[in-house]
Structure formats: structure tokens, C-alpha cells
N, C-alpha and C positions, 0 to 999 in steps of 0.2 A: 504494500500500500504506500501511496505517496504521503509523506509526513510534513505537516505544516510546521514551519520553523518555530512557531510559538508553542507547539506541542511535541517537540522533538525530545525524547528521553534517552536517546542513544548515549551510552557511556555512564548512565545513572543506575544506581542500585536502589530498588524500592522494596521496603518491608511493609507487609499488610497483615494485620490480625483479623480474625473472623473471615478468613479468605475462602472458606469452603463453599459458601453460598451467598446469595443476595448481592448487596453492594460490593462486598469484598471480592467475590469471584468475577463479577463483571469488570471491576476496576483492574484486577490482575490481567484480564484479557486485553483491556484497552491500553494499559501501560506497556505490557509486553509487546503488543503489536506496534507500538511506537518506539521500540528499541530498548526498553528498560530490562535490566536483569532483576529477577524477582526472588524475594525471600518471603515465604508464606507460612502463616501459622493459623491453627484452628484447633479447638477441642475435639472436633469431629474428624478424627484422623483418616478414616476410610474415604470420606468424600474429598478431603483435602488432597490425598494422594491420587485420587482419580483425576482431579483438576490438574494437578502437577503433571501427570502423564499426558493429559490432553494438550497442555501448554507446551510441554517438551516436544510433542509430536508436531507442533507448529513452529519448531525451531526457535522457541523462546527459552533462554537460559533461566532455569528456575531451581530453587532448593526449597524444600518444605519439611516441616516437622510439627508434631503435636505441640500445642501451646494453650495452656489454661491461663488466661491473663490475670486471674486472681492469685496466681502463684508467682512470686517474684523470681524464683530460679528459672521458671519457664520463659518469662519476659527477657531476662538477662541472656538466656541461652539463644533466643531467636536473634538478638542483636549480635551476639558472638558468632553465630552462624554466618551472618552477612560479612563480618570481618574475615572470618576464616576462609570462606569460599570466594569472596569477591574483593576483599581488601578495603572495603569502604562501605559507608551507609550515607546515601544522599537524601532519600525520601522515606518517611515513615508515616503510615496511616493507621491510627488506632481506631479500628472499625468494629471490633468485637463488642457485642452487647446483647442484652436480653430484655424482654418486655414482660411485665406481670399481667395477670388477669385484670380486667377493668372492674374496679371495686371502689366504693366510696371510702374516703379516708378513715372514717370512724369504724368501718368494718374491715379494715386491712390489718392483717397480722404483722407484728413487728419483724418476724422472720423474713417477710417479703422485702422490707426496707433493708435488712441486713444483706440479703442476696443482691439487691440492686446496687448497694454500695460496693460489695465485693467485686462484681463484674464491671458495672458501668462507670464507677468512679475509681476504685482501686486499680482496675485494669488499665485505665488511661494514665493514672498517676505512675504506675510501675513502668508502663511503656515509655512515657516521657523521661523518667529518671534515667533509664539505661540508654535510650536513644540519644539524649542530650550529651551524655558522657562520651558516646562514640563520635558525635558530630563536632563538639567544641574544639578538639585539637586541630581539626581541619578548617575551622572557622567558616563553615558553610553547612546548610542543611534546610530541609523543608519538612515540617510535621503538620499533618492534618488530623484533627480529632473529630469523630462523628458524634455530634450532639443531636439536637432535635428541636422542632418548634416548641416542644414541651419544655425545653431549656430556656426559652425566651419569654415564656408567659405561663399562665396557669393551664393545667391539663385535667379537667374534671374526670374522675374515675381512674386517675393515674398519678396520684400524689407522689408515690415513691419513685416512679420513673421520672416525673418532672423534677423532683429534688435532685436526683442523680444527674440528669442532663444539665440542670443549672450549674452543678458542681463542675461538669466538664468544661463549660464556658469559663468559669472562674480559673480553672487550671490552665486553660488555653491562654487567657489574657495574661496571667501571671508569668507563664513560661515565655510568652512573647516579649514582655517587658524585660525580663531578666536576661534574655539571650539575643536581643536585637543587636547588641554590640559585637556579637560573634557572627553576624550575618546569617543567623538561624531564624527562619520565619515559622511562626506557629499560628495556625488558624483553625477554625471549627466550621463545620457545615451543619446546618439545622434543617433537615427535611421535614415536610409534612408527611402524613401517612403515605406510604408507597406500597405497591403490590409485591412485597416480598413475603416469604413464608413467616417471618416474624410478625407481620401485620395480619396477613390473612389467617394465621393460626391463633390469633388472640381469642381468648374466651370472651364472648360478647357480654355486655352488662345485662343485668336483669331486665327483662321486658323486650330485649332485642334478639331476634333469631339469627342463626348463622347466615341465612340467606339475605337478611337485612343489614348485615354488618357493614359492608362496603358503602351502602347508601347512607347509613348512620354516620360513619366516619367522615364521609365526603360532604355532609350537610353544612358544615361550617366553612367550607372552602368556596371562594367566589367562582372557581372553575367547575365546581360541583362534580369533581372526580378525584380519585387518588392518583398519585404520581406513578408513572411507569419507572421502574428501577433505573433504566438507562438515562432518564431525564435527570436523575440525581447524580448518577455516575459521571455524566458529562460535566457537571459543575465540579465534581471532585477532581477530575482530570485537570481542569483549568486551575484549580487551587494548588495542584501539585506542580504546575508548570514553573520551571526555573525563570521564565520570562516575567512572571508576576513578582518582581524582585522588591517592590516597595509596599507590598500588602502584608501586614502581620497584625496579630491580635484581633482579628475580625471573626464575627460569627455570622456567616452568610445564610440567610433564609432562602430555602428552595421550597416554596410553599403554595404555589398557585394563587397568590394574592392574599393569603390569610393575614399577613402582617400589615397589609395596607389599610385594614379597618381602623 
């Protein structure tokens, strides 16, 4: 494929967590097709290795290993893999995440909050910690964290998820300010509901059937539809571009107009 100079990732090494499916898998395909060498992690090892084989069959250089982002040694090992196999880390995307059942705050068990923190907050924190250590000596790097529109405002029936995604934006902005002097850019992407398994598999709130779920979720969006995964991934590719060299500390809404209200 012809590569636009703005989206040329040749010579770059990109690490992606949560890479076995959804945004992570699509992003791996897009960056790989544009020349990036890939380091992929996911807790779902079987699907991760299937993806790695597919990418390798398309002549994309890729390494993959199981990674539970709530475990620091796993996060550290994925960064180490990039260094051992490719000698550098240029781009890191902290994409791994989970969504809870849709439940009113007062009916939500504290264990749900703990699990959201372990994966959606701690996973990003641990990724940043080790990715920054690898990037700072080279005084260059791009990190993209996956937050959510729930991180920019309230999210009825998803209090624990909203709290976690707000925390991701706080981590993003803090890391951006601390590391701008090293030419390391850190941004977040904040999608509205998209047609990934994490969304389509959500347990609907009381009174909403599974068949009604997508219509229910889309009702608050001016476009009156959920995002196609590729629409979100296109924005992720842009935020990972080395050409966007003066953008850092931002939380970009990809939301069909929700934030325009």
C-alpha cells in the first residue's frame, strides 16, 4: 500500500496492550501495514497468537506475549521484549480495558470498583511507568492511552468505569507535563460506544433487552448510532503519528457529537 508521509511508521516500534481484539487488533493491523514493527500483549493468549500469525503472514514484523496489565512484571516484560527484539520503543498504546455491567451506583458492589481500578487504571499506570523508562534515555516517544467519553463526563449506570476512565485522563495529562521536556508526547483518546465485543457484550441495564441495547446506547448521540471500530482506530493512528509533534496532554473525543451538547 502507498503510505502517506504523515502516517509513515517505517522504522518505528509500536507496543499495544489489549491487542487480541477490538481497537487493539485493528490498530496493530493499521500500524503494521504502515511499516511499524509490533510488540503485542493481551491476557487472551490464544487469540493474541492467532493475530500475530496473521500479521506475520502479511510480512509484518511482530512479537507477542501474554500480558495481564494489572501485573507489573507483565507490563515490564512487554517493554523489555521491545528492547530485546527491536532495540527501541517508539510508540506505546495502553489499550487494554474492561467494562462492568450497567448498574446504578448504589447497587454496585465494591469489588467491581476494585476490578476497574486494577485493569483500567493500574494497567495504564504500570504501562506508563515502564514505557517512560524505556523512552526517556532516547528523548523521544509517543504514548496513547485509551480513555472514554465516560472519562470526560458522567456515565449513568457506569460509575466505576467512569471513575477509572477519568483517572486515565489524569494520568495522561500528568505524564505529558512531566515528560514534554524529553520530547515524549502522551495523549488519550475518548471514544463513545463502539461496536466492539466489549460494548456489544455489556449486560444491559434493567428494563432494556439485549436487542434494544445498541439503540439504548446510541440514544444520547447526535448521530444516533454507535461508532464503527475503524472510525476510532483511524483517530488512534493519527494520534500515534510522529508528525503530530506539538500535540500532548490532550484527551480527544471521538464521539459522534456527544461532547458538542
